PDB file of N, CA, C and O in Angstrom:
ATOM      1  N   UNK A   1      16.724   4.477 -32.634  1.00  0.00           N
ATOM      2  CA  UNK A   1      16.409   3.861 -31.277  1.00  0.00           C
ATOM      3  C   UNK A   1      15.967   2.278 -31.482  1.00  0.00           C
ATOM      4  O   UNK A   1      15.014   1.828 -32.119  1.00  0.00           O
ATOM      5  N   UNK A   2      17.137   1.489 -30.610  1.00  0.00           N
ATOM      6  CA  UNK A   2      17.238  -0.005 -30.279  1.00  0.00           C
ATOM      7  C   UNK A   2      16.045  -0.081 -29.702  1.00  0.00           C
ATOM      8  O   UNK A   2      15.316   0.758 -29.175  1.00  0.00           O
ATOM      9  N   UNK A   3      15.951  -1.431 -29.919  1.00  0.00           N
ATOM     10  CA  UNK A   3      15.341  -2.543 -29.149  1.00  0.00           C
ATOM     11  C   UNK A   3      15.038  -2.009 -27.585  1.00  0.00           C
ATOM     12  O   UNK A   3      14.076  -1.536 -26.981  1.00  0.00           O
ATOM     13  N   UNK A   4      16.504  -2.383 -27.273  1.00  0.00           N
ATOM     14  CA  UNK A   4      16.567  -2.287 -25.608  1.00  0.00           C
ATOM     15  C   UNK A   4      16.381  -0.703 -25.498  1.00  0.00           C
ATOM     16  O   UNK A   4      15.809  -0.434 -24.442  1.00  0.00           O
ATOM     17  N   UNK A   5      16.542  -0.103 -25.901  1.00  0.00           N
ATOM     18  CA  UNK A   5      16.371   1.474 -26.118  1.00  0.00           C
ATOM     19  C   UNK A   5      14.819   1.901 -25.280  1.00  0.00           C
ATOM     20  O   UNK A   5      14.495   2.480 -24.243  1.00  0.00           O
ATOM     21  N   UNK A   6      13.974   1.059 -26.721  1.00  0.00           N
ATOM     22  CA  UNK A   6      12.506   1.386 -26.151  1.00  0.00           C
ATOM     23  C   UNK A   6      11.957   0.262 -25.148  1.00  0.00           C
ATOM     24  O   UNK A   6      10.806   0.407 -24.735  1.00  0.00           O
ATOM     25  N   UNK A   7      12.658  -0.785 -24.753  1.00  0.00           N
ATOM     26  CA  UNK A   7      12.399  -1.560 -23.718  1.00  0.00           C
ATOM     27  C   UNK A   7      12.418  -0.592 -22.091  1.00  0.00           C
ATOM     28  O   UNK A   7      11.658  -0.513 -21.126  1.00  0.00           O
ATOM     29  N   UNK A   8      13.943   0.120 -22.546  1.00  0.00           N
ATOM     30  CA  UNK A   8      14.483   1.340 -21.399  1.00  0.00           C
ATOM     31  C   UNK A   8      12.880   2.290 -21.236  1.00  0.00           C
ATOM     32  O   UNK A   8      12.298   2.467 -20.166  1.00  0.00           O
ATOM     33  N   UNK A   9      12.477   2.732 -22.422  1.00  0.00           N
ATOM     34  CA  UNK A   9      11.712   3.239 -22.020  1.00  0.00           C
ATOM     35  C   UNK A   9      10.507   3.343 -21.716  1.00  0.00           C
ATOM     36  O   UNK A   9       9.932   4.307 -21.211  1.00  0.00           O
ATOM     37  N   UNK A  10       9.980   2.041 -22.111  1.00  0.00           N
ATOM     38  CA  UNK A  10       8.340   1.674 -21.972  1.00  0.00           C
ATOM     39  C   UNK A  10       8.177   1.358 -20.299  1.00  0.00           C
ATOM     40  O   UNK A  10       7.223   1.545 -19.544  1.00  0.00           O
ATOM     41  N   UNK A  11       9.483   0.819 -20.073  1.00  0.00           N
ATOM     42  CA  UNK A  11       9.736  -0.038 -17.992  1.00  0.00           C
ATOM     43  C   UNK A  11       9.570   1.454 -16.750  1.00  0.00           C
ATOM     44  O   UNK A  11       8.950   1.610 -15.697  1.00  0.00           O
ATOM     45  N   UNK A  12      10.964   2.767 -18.014  1.00  0.00           N
ATOM     46  CA  UNK A  12      10.443   3.766 -17.141  1.00  0.00           C
ATOM     47  C   UNK A  12       8.948   4.573 -16.956  1.00  0.00           C
ATOM     48  O   UNK A  12       8.421   4.967 -15.916  1.00  0.00           O
ATOM     49  N   UNK A  13       8.491   4.661 -18.308  1.00  0.00           N
ATOM     50  CA  UNK A  13       7.273   4.654 -18.060  1.00  0.00           C
ATOM     51  C   UNK A  13       6.352   4.070 -17.196  1.00  0.00           C
ATOM     52  O   UNK A  13       5.641   4.633 -16.363  1.00  0.00           O
ATOM     53  N   UNK A  14       6.430   2.902 -17.467  1.00  0.00           N
ATOM     54  CA  UNK A  14       5.670   2.132 -16.568  1.00  0.00           C
ATOM     55  C   UNK A  14       5.728   2.137 -15.257  1.00  0.00           C
ATOM     56  O   UNK A  14       4.786   1.954 -14.486  1.00  0.00           O
ATOM     57  N   UNK A  15       7.088   2.396 -14.934  1.00  0.00           N
ATOM     58  CA  UNK A  15       7.228   2.609 -13.459  1.00  0.00           C
ATOM     59  C   UNK A  15       6.727   4.301 -12.964  1.00  0.00           C
ATOM     60  O   UNK A  15       6.382   4.355 -11.783  1.00  0.00           O
ATOM     61  N   UNK A  16       6.683   5.200 -13.484  1.00  0.00           N
ATOM     62  CA  UNK A  16       6.352   5.993 -13.366  1.00  0.00           C
ATOM     63  C   UNK A  16       5.023   6.163 -13.519  1.00  0.00           C
ATOM     64  O   UNK A  16       4.680   7.293 -13.170  1.00  0.00           O
ATOM     65  N   UNK A  17       4.204   5.532 -13.875  1.00  0.00           N
ATOM     66  CA  UNK A  17       2.839   5.474 -14.064  1.00  0.00           C
ATOM     67  C   UNK A  17       2.561   4.401 -12.635  1.00  0.00           C
ATOM     68  O   UNK A  17       1.612   4.655 -11.893  1.00  0.00           O
ATOM     69  N   UNK A  18       3.219   3.546 -12.434  1.00  0.00           N
ATOM     70  CA  UNK A  18       2.965   2.860 -11.105  1.00  0.00           C
ATOM     71  C   UNK A  18       2.895   4.225  -9.716  1.00  0.00           C
ATOM     72  O   UNK A  18       1.999   4.512  -8.922  1.00  0.00           O
ATOM     73  N   UNK A  19       4.287   4.803  -9.940  1.00  0.00           N
ATOM     74  CA  UNK A  19       4.593   5.306  -8.952  1.00  0.00           C
ATOM     75  C   UNK A  19       3.165   6.703  -8.405  1.00  0.00           C
ATOM     76  O   UNK A  19       2.884   7.054  -7.259  1.00  0.00           O
ATOM     77  N   UNK A  20       2.607   7.145  -9.618  1.00  0.00           N
ATOM     78  CA  UNK A  20       1.817   7.980  -9.947  1.00  0.00           C
ATOM     79  C   UNK A  20       0.515   7.730  -9.255  1.00  0.00           C
ATOM     80  O   UNK A  20       0.048   8.563  -8.478  1.00  0.00           O
ATOM     81  N   UNK A  21      -0.083   6.591  -9.525  1.00  0.00           N
ATOM     82  CA  UNK A  21      -0.618   5.548  -9.264  1.00  0.00           C
ATOM     83  C   UNK A  21      -0.558   5.517  -7.364  1.00  0.00           C
ATOM     84  O   UNK A  21      -1.498   5.811  -6.625  1.00  0.00           O
ATOM     85  N   UNK A  22       0.364   5.224  -7.081  1.00  0.00           N
ATOM     86  CA  UNK A  22       0.820   4.932  -5.683  1.00  0.00           C
ATOM     87  C   UNK A  22       0.401   6.125  -4.500  1.00  0.00           C
ATOM     88  O   UNK A  22      -0.103   6.121  -3.377  1.00  0.00           O
ATOM     89  N   UNK A  23       0.882   7.048  -5.381  1.00  0.00           N
ATOM     90  CA  UNK A  23       0.909   8.783  -4.865  1.00  0.00           C
ATOM     91  C   UNK A  23      -0.475   8.896  -4.104  1.00  0.00           C
ATOM     92  O   UNK A  23      -0.917   8.960  -2.956  1.00  0.00           O
ATOM     93  N   UNK A  24      -1.157   8.874  -6.235  1.00  0.00           N
ATOM     94  CA  UNK A  24      -2.711   9.481  -6.218  1.00  0.00           C
ATOM     95  C   UNK A  24      -4.049   8.259  -4.937  1.00  0.00           C
ATOM     96  O   UNK A  24      -5.080   8.377  -4.275  1.00  0.00           O
ATOM     97  N   UNK A  25      -3.218   7.433  -5.245  1.00  0.00           N
ATOM     98  CA  UNK A  25      -4.954   6.352  -4.699  1.00  0.00           C
ATOM     99  C   UNK A  25      -4.084   5.319  -3.602  1.00  0.00           C
ATOM    100  O   UNK A  25      -4.271   4.114  -3.770  1.00  0.00           O
ATOM    101  N   UNK A  26      -3.200   5.715  -2.553  1.00  0.00           N
ATOM    102  CA  UNK A  26      -3.031   5.094  -1.640  1.00  0.00           C
ATOM    103  C   UNK A  26      -2.604   6.331  -1.015  1.00  0.00           C
ATOM    104  O   UNK A  26      -3.572   6.976  -0.613  1.00  0.00           O
ATOM    105  N   UNK A  27      -1.169   7.034  -0.735  1.00  0.00           N
ATOM    106  CA  UNK A  27      -0.346   7.946   0.304  1.00  0.00           C
ATOM    107  C   UNK A  27      -1.205   9.012  -0.048  1.00  0.00           C
ATOM    108  O   UNK A  27      -2.157   8.550   0.580  1.00  0.00           O
ATOM    109  N   UNK A  28      -1.682  10.100  -0.551  1.00  0.00           N
ATOM    110  CA  UNK A  28      -2.290  11.335  -0.637  1.00  0.00           C
ATOM    111  C   UNK A  28      -3.418  11.215   0.355  1.00  0.00           C
ATOM    112  O   UNK A  28      -3.384  11.974   1.323  1.00  0.00           O
ATOM    113  N   UNK A  29      -4.662  10.146   0.212  1.00  0.00           N
ATOM    114  CA  UNK A  29      -5.715   9.789   0.767  1.00  0.00           C
ATOM    115  C   UNK A  29      -5.287   9.013   1.996  1.00  0.00           C
ATOM    116  O   UNK A  29      -6.268   8.779   2.701  1.00  0.00           O
ATOM    117  N   UNK A  30      -4.320   8.603   2.423  1.00  0.00           N
ATOM    118  CA  UNK A  30      -3.230   8.043   3.993  1.00  0.00           C
ATOM    119  C   UNK A  30      -3.115   9.370   5.107  1.00  0.00           C
ATOM    120  O   UNK A  30      -3.266   9.664   6.292  1.00  0.00           O
ATOM    121  N   UNK A  31      -2.795   9.826   4.001  1.00  0.00           N
ATOM    122  CA  UNK A  31      -2.221  11.565   4.945  1.00  0.00           C
ATOM    123  C   UNK A  31      -3.302  12.563   5.117  1.00  0.00           C
ATOM    124  O   UNK A  31      -3.421  13.339   6.066  1.00  0.00           O
ATOM    125  N   UNK A  32      -4.063  12.451   4.104  1.00  0.00           N
ATOM    126  CA  UNK A  32      -5.387  13.510   4.239  1.00  0.00           C
ATOM    127  C   UNK A  32      -6.546  12.895   5.062  1.00  0.00           C
ATOM    128  O   UNK A  32      -7.718  13.240   4.912  1.00  0.00           O
ATOM    129  N   UNK A  33      -6.186  12.090   5.819  1.00  0.00           N
ATOM    130  CA  UNK A  33      -7.372  11.379   6.736  1.00  0.00           C
ATOM    131  C   UNK A  33      -7.111  11.519   8.342  1.00  0.00           C
ATOM    132  O   UNK A  33      -7.760  11.057   9.281  1.00  0.00           O
ATOM    133  N   UNK A  34      -5.854  12.370   8.321  1.00  0.00           N
ATOM    134  CA  UNK A  34      -5.689  12.726   9.266  1.00  0.00           C
ATOM    135  C   UNK A  34      -4.820  14.136   9.621  1.00  0.00           C
ATOM    136  O   UNK A  34      -3.827  14.588   9.051  1.00  0.00           O
ATOM    137  N   UNK A  35      -5.614  14.682  10.843  1.00  0.00           N
ATOM    138  CA  UNK A  35      -5.338  15.989  10.805  1.00  0.00           C
ATOM    139  C   UNK A  35      -3.569  16.380  11.426  1.00  0.00           C
ATOM    140  O   UNK A  35      -2.715  16.922  10.725  1.00  0.00           O
ATOM    141  N   UNK A  36      -3.400  16.003  12.659  1.00  0.00           N
ATOM    142  CA  UNK A  36      -1.823  16.160  13.276  1.00  0.00           C
ATOM    143  C   UNK A  36      -1.345  15.633  12.409  1.00  0.00           C
ATOM    144  O   UNK A  36      -1.858  14.798  11.664  1.00  0.00           O
ATOM    145  N   UNK A  37       0.383  16.334  12.387  1.00  0.00           N
ATOM    146  CA  UNK A  37       1.291  16.006  11.654  1.00  0.00           C
ATOM    147  C   UNK A  37       1.872  14.989  12.306  1.00  0.00           C
ATOM    148  O   UNK A  37       2.745  14.542  11.562  1.00  0.00           O
ATOM    149  N   UNK A  38       1.824  14.204  13.638  1.00  0.00           N
ATOM    150  CA  UNK A  38       2.620  12.814  13.121  1.00  0.00           C
ATOM    151  C   UNK A  38       1.813  11.854  13.067  1.00  0.00           C
ATOM    152  O   UNK A  38       2.196  10.714  13.331  1.00  0.00           O
ATOM    153  N   UNK A  39       0.883  12.052  12.811  1.00  0.00           N
ATOM    154  CA  UNK A  39      -0.577  10.712  12.247  1.00  0.00           C
ATOM    155  C   UNK A  39      -0.216  10.970  10.864  1.00  0.00           C
ATOM    156  O   UNK A  39      -0.579  10.195   9.979  1.00  0.00           O
ATOM    157  N   UNK A  40       0.232  11.644  10.705  1.00  0.00           N
ATOM    158  CA  UNK A  40       0.325  12.202   8.744  1.00  0.00           C
ATOM    159  C   UNK A  40       1.773  11.282   8.189  1.00  0.00           C
ATOM    160  O   UNK A  40       1.899  10.489   7.256  1.00  0.00           O
ATOM    161  N   UNK A  41       2.793  11.808   9.256  1.00  0.00           N
ATOM    162  CA  UNK A  41       3.706  11.401   8.678  1.00  0.00           C
ATOM    163  C   UNK A  41       3.839   9.573   9.288  1.00  0.00           C
ATOM    164  O   UNK A  41       4.449   8.706   8.662  1.00  0.00           O
ATOM    165  N   UNK A  42       3.200   9.370  10.448  1.00  0.00           N
ATOM    166  CA  UNK A  42       3.040   7.701  10.950  1.00  0.00           C
ATOM    167  C   UNK A  42       2.126   6.564   9.622  1.00  0.00           C
ATOM    168  O   UNK A  42       2.290   5.362   9.412  1.00  0.00           O
ATOM    169  N   UNK A  43       1.013   7.733   8.821  1.00  0.00           N
ATOM    170  CA  UNK A  43       0.367   6.959   8.125  1.00  0.00           C
ATOM    171  C   UNK A  43       1.414   7.608   6.510  1.00  0.00           C
ATOM    172  O   UNK A  43       0.819   7.457   5.443  1.00  0.00           O
ATOM    173  N   UNK A  44       2.314   8.019   6.465  1.00  0.00           N
ATOM    174  CA  UNK A  44       2.797   8.287   5.215  1.00  0.00           C
ATOM    175  C   UNK A  44       4.035   6.955   5.141  1.00  0.00           C
ATOM    176  O   UNK A  44       4.477   6.605   4.047  1.00  0.00           O
ATOM    177  N   UNK A  45       4.408   6.429   6.185  1.00  0.00           N
ATOM    178  CA  UNK A  45       5.148   5.739   6.645  1.00  0.00           C
ATOM    179  C   UNK A  45       5.148   4.260   6.663  1.00  0.00           C
ATOM    180  O   UNK A  45       6.039   3.411   6.634  1.00  0.00           O
ATOM    181  N   UNK A  46       3.682   4.227   6.728  1.00  0.00           N
ATOM    182  CA  UNK A  46       3.052   3.210   7.169  1.00  0.00           C
ATOM    183  C   UNK A  46       2.534   2.555   5.476  1.00  0.00           C
ATOM    184  O   UNK A  46       2.182   1.394   5.267  1.00  0.00           O
ATOM    185  N   UNK A  47       2.609   3.541   4.555  1.00  0.00           N
ATOM    186  CA  UNK A  47       1.653   3.343   3.311  1.00  0.00           C
ATOM    187  C   UNK A  47       2.799   2.748   2.721  1.00  0.00           C
ATOM    188  O   UNK A  47       2.707   1.718   2.053  1.00  0.00           O
ATOM    189  N   UNK A  48       4.062   3.435   2.962  1.00  0.00           N
ATOM    190  CA  UNK A  48       5.676   2.197   2.208  1.00  0.00           C
ATOM    191  C   UNK A  48       5.070   0.563   2.001  1.00  0.00           C
ATOM    192  O   UNK A  48       4.873  -0.158   1.023  1.00  0.00           O
ATOM    193  N   UNK A  49       4.927   0.446   3.237  1.00  0.00           N
ATOM    194  CA  UNK A  49       4.375  -0.925   3.563  1.00  0.00           C
ATOM    195  C   UNK A  49       3.706  -1.863   2.295  1.00  0.00           C
ATOM    196  O   UNK A  49       3.994  -2.971   1.841  1.00  0.00           O
ATOM    197  N   UNK A  50       2.553  -0.735   1.926  1.00  0.00           N
ATOM    198  CA  UNK A  50       1.619  -0.997   0.941  1.00  0.00           C
ATOM    199  C   UNK A  50       2.461  -1.230  -0.733  1.00  0.00           C
ATOM    200  O   UNK A  50       2.220  -1.911  -1.730  1.00  0.00           O
ATOM    201  N   UNK A  51       3.521  -0.250  -0.331  1.00  0.00           N
ATOM    202  CA  UNK A  51       4.026  -0.028  -1.389  1.00  0.00           C
ATOM    203  C   UNK A  51       5.024  -1.207  -1.738  1.00  0.00           C
ATOM    204  O   UNK A  51       5.179  -1.547  -2.911  1.00  0.00           O
ATOM    205  N   UNK A  52       5.783  -1.903  -0.565  1.00  0.00           N
ATOM    206  CA  UNK A  52       7.064  -3.208  -0.279  1.00  0.00           C
ATOM    207  C   UNK A  52       5.710  -4.266  -0.812  1.00  0.00           C
ATOM    208  O   UNK A  52       6.104  -5.227  -1.473  1.00  0.00           O
ATOM    209  N   UNK A  53       4.476  -4.204  -0.637  1.00  0.00           N
ATOM    210  CA  UNK A  53       3.572  -5.465  -0.685  1.00  0.00           C
ATOM    211  C   UNK A  53       3.842  -5.851  -2.260  1.00  0.00           C
ATOM    212  O   UNK A  53       4.314  -6.827  -2.843  1.00  0.00           O
ATOM    213  N   UNK A  54       3.212  -4.382  -2.707  1.00  0.00           N
ATOM    214  CA  UNK A  54       2.485  -4.318  -4.276  1.00  0.00           C
ATOM    215  C   UNK A  54       3.800  -4.465  -5.016  1.00  0.00           C
ATOM    216  O   UNK A  54       3.642  -5.253  -5.948  1.00  0.00           O
ATOM    217  N   UNK A  55       5.557  -3.806  -4.921  1.00  0.00           N
ATOM    218  CA  UNK A  55       6.965  -4.586  -5.452  1.00  0.00           C
ATOM    219  C   UNK A  55       6.719  -6.064  -5.156  1.00  0.00           C
ATOM    220  O   UNK A  55       6.583  -6.931  -6.019  1.00  0.00           O
ATOM    221  N   UNK A  56       6.693  -6.182  -4.305  1.00  0.00           N
ATOM    222  CA  UNK A  56       7.339  -7.972  -3.848  1.00  0.00           C
ATOM    223  C   UNK A  56       6.018  -9.121  -4.310  1.00  0.00           C
ATOM    224  O   UNK A  56       6.089 -10.337  -4.137  1.00  0.00           O
ATOM    225  N   UNK A  57       4.974  -8.469  -4.855  1.00  0.00           N
ATOM    226  CA  UNK A  57       3.667  -9.064  -5.364  1.00  0.00           C
ATOM    227  C   UNK A  57       4.393  -9.407  -6.987  1.00  0.00           C
ATOM    228  O   UNK A  57       4.732 -10.498  -7.444  1.00  0.00           O
ATOM    229  N   UNK A  58       4.447  -8.456  -7.424  1.00  0.00           N
ATOM    230  CA  UNK A  58       4.991  -8.368  -8.834  1.00  0.00           C
ATOM    231  C   UNK A  58       5.624  -8.684  -9.371  1.00  0.00           C
ATOM    232  O   UNK A  58       5.622  -8.854 -10.591  1.00  0.00           O
ATOM    233  N   UNK A  59       7.014  -9.018  -7.980  1.00  0.00           N
ATOM    234  CA  UNK A  59       8.065  -9.571  -8.484  1.00  0.00           C
ATOM    235  C   UNK A  59       7.865 -11.230  -8.129  1.00  0.00           C
ATOM    236  O   UNK A  59       8.502 -12.036  -8.806  1.00  0.00           O
ATOM    237  N   UNK A  60       7.283 -11.540  -7.433  1.00  0.00           N
ATOM    238  CA  UNK A  60       6.682 -12.902  -7.265  1.00  0.00           C
ATOM    239  C   UNK A  60       6.002 -13.249  -8.767  1.00  0.00           C
ATOM    240  O   UNK A  60       6.441 -14.337  -9.139  1.00  0.00           O
ATOM    241  N   UNK A  61       5.358 -12.848  -9.443  1.00  0.00           N
ATOM    242  CA  UNK A  61       4.088 -12.635 -10.321  1.00  0.00           C
ATOM    243  C   UNK A  61       5.265 -12.949 -11.579  1.00  0.00           C
ATOM    244  O   UNK A  61       5.149 -13.742 -12.513  1.00  0.00           O
ATOM    245  N   UNK A  62       6.329 -12.117 -11.282  1.00  0.00           N
ATOM    246  CA  UNK A  62       7.363 -11.670 -12.616  1.00  0.00           C
ATOM    247  C   UNK A  62       7.914 -13.395 -13.208  1.00  0.00           C
ATOM    248  O   UNK A  62       7.995 -14.145 -14.180  1.00  0.00           O
ATOM    249  N   UNK A  63       8.195 -13.222 -11.631  1.00  0.00           N
ATOM    250  CA  UNK A  63       9.430 -14.543 -11.434  1.00  0.00           C
ATOM    251  C   UNK A  63       8.509 -15.991 -11.636  1.00  0.00           C
ATOM    252  O   UNK A  63       9.098 -17.003 -12.015  1.00  0.00           O
ATOM    253  N   UNK A  64       7.496 -16.012 -11.447  1.00  0.00           N
ATOM    254  CA  UNK A  64       6.334 -17.305 -11.761  1.00  0.00           C
ATOM    255  C   UNK A  64       6.709 -17.001 -13.223  1.00  0.00           C
ATOM    256  O   UNK A  64       7.688 -17.596 -13.673  1.00  0.00           O
ATOM    257  N   UNK A  65       6.045 -16.147 -14.010  1.00  0.00           N
ATOM    258  CA  UNK A  65       5.941 -15.909 -15.552  1.00  0.00           C
ATOM    259  C   UNK A  65       7.051 -16.839 -15.954  1.00  0.00           C
ATOM    260  O   UNK A  65       6.890 -17.995 -16.345  1.00  0.00           O
ATOM    261  N   UNK A  66       8.550 -16.014 -15.771  1.00  0.00           N
ATOM    262  CA  UNK A  66       9.511 -16.516 -16.116  1.00  0.00           C
ATOM    263  C   UNK A  66      10.099 -18.136 -15.784  1.00  0.00           C
ATOM    264  O   UNK A  66      10.788 -18.829 -16.532  1.00  0.00           O
ATOM    265  N   UNK A  67       9.613 -18.456 -14.493  1.00  0.00           N
ATOM    266  CA  UNK A  67       9.950 -19.671 -14.197  1.00  0.00           C
ATOM    267  C   UNK A  67       9.280 -20.890 -15.280  1.00  0.00           C
ATOM    268  O   UNK A  67       9.728 -21.834 -15.930  1.00  0.00           O
ATOM    269  N   UNK A  68       7.903 -20.235 -15.037  1.00  0.00           N
ATOM    270  CA  UNK A  68       6.964 -21.367 -16.228  1.00  0.00           C
ATOM    271  C   UNK A  68       7.155 -21.335 -18.078  1.00  0.00           C
ATOM    272  O   UNK A  68       6.933 -22.141 -18.982  1.00  0.00           O
ATOM    273  N   UNK A  69       7.605 -20.142 -18.003  1.00  0.00           N
ATOM    274  CA  UNK A  69       7.235 -19.843 -19.606  1.00  0.00           C
ATOM    275  C   UNK A  69       7.496 -21.130 -20.168  1.00  0.00           C
ATOM    276  O   UNK A  69       6.499 -21.598 -20.717  1.00  0.00           O
ATOM    277  N   UNK A  70       8.463 -21.819 -20.209  1.00  0.00           N
ATOM    278  CA  UNK A  70       9.172 -22.799 -21.182  1.00  0.00           C
ATOM    279  C   UNK A  70       7.919 -23.553 -21.070  1.00  0.00           C
ATOM    280  O   UNK A  70       7.060 -23.678 -21.943  1.00  0.00           O
ATOM    281  N   UNK A  71       7.923 -23.988 -20.007  1.00  0.00           N
ATOM    282  CA  UNK A  71       6.686 -25.150 -19.831  1.00  0.00           C
ATOM    283  C   UNK A  71       5.426 -25.016 -20.092  1.00  0.00           C
ATOM    284  O   UNK A  71       4.862 -26.106 -20.183  1.00  0.00           O
ATOM    285  N   UNK A  72       4.586 -23.884 -20.290  1.00  0.00           N
ATOM    286  CA  UNK A  72       3.682 -23.593 -20.779  1.00  0.00           C
ATOM    287  C   UNK A  72       3.827 -23.529 -22.519  1.00  0.00           C
ATOM    288  O   UNK A  72       2.979 -24.076 -23.225  1.00  0.00           O
ATOM    289  N   UNK A  73       5.012 -22.791 -23.106  1.00  0.00           N
ATOM    290  CA  UNK A  73       4.747 -23.010 -24.562  1.00  0.00           C
ATOM    291  C   UNK A  73       5.695 -23.801 -25.188  1.00  0.00           C
ATOM    292  O   UNK A  73       6.385 -23.525 -26.169  1.00  0.00           O
ATOM    293  N   UNK A  74       5.657 -24.852 -24.496  1.00  0.00           N
ATOM    294  CA  UNK A  74       6.713 -26.138 -24.879  1.00  0.00           C
ATOM    295  C   UNK A  74       5.761 -26.759 -26.122  1.00  0.00           C
ATOM    296  O   UNK A  74       6.131 -27.755 -26.744  1.00  0.00           O
TER     297      UNK A  74
END
């Protein structure tokens, strides 16, 4: 197994772990908080904004590390 394949496996594992955490810690409690079907659908839809916010924050943090990496290790 090459280094590139190891990187892909680790990234996929981290992605699955993050998706599982989102489902267990955000989506399921949000949907379970309501009894009517339309409220549950709305809660599930609005929790997607939380997921997008987490993805955006992670992307900004990653870009910040990539941008300042050579300046911090010079």
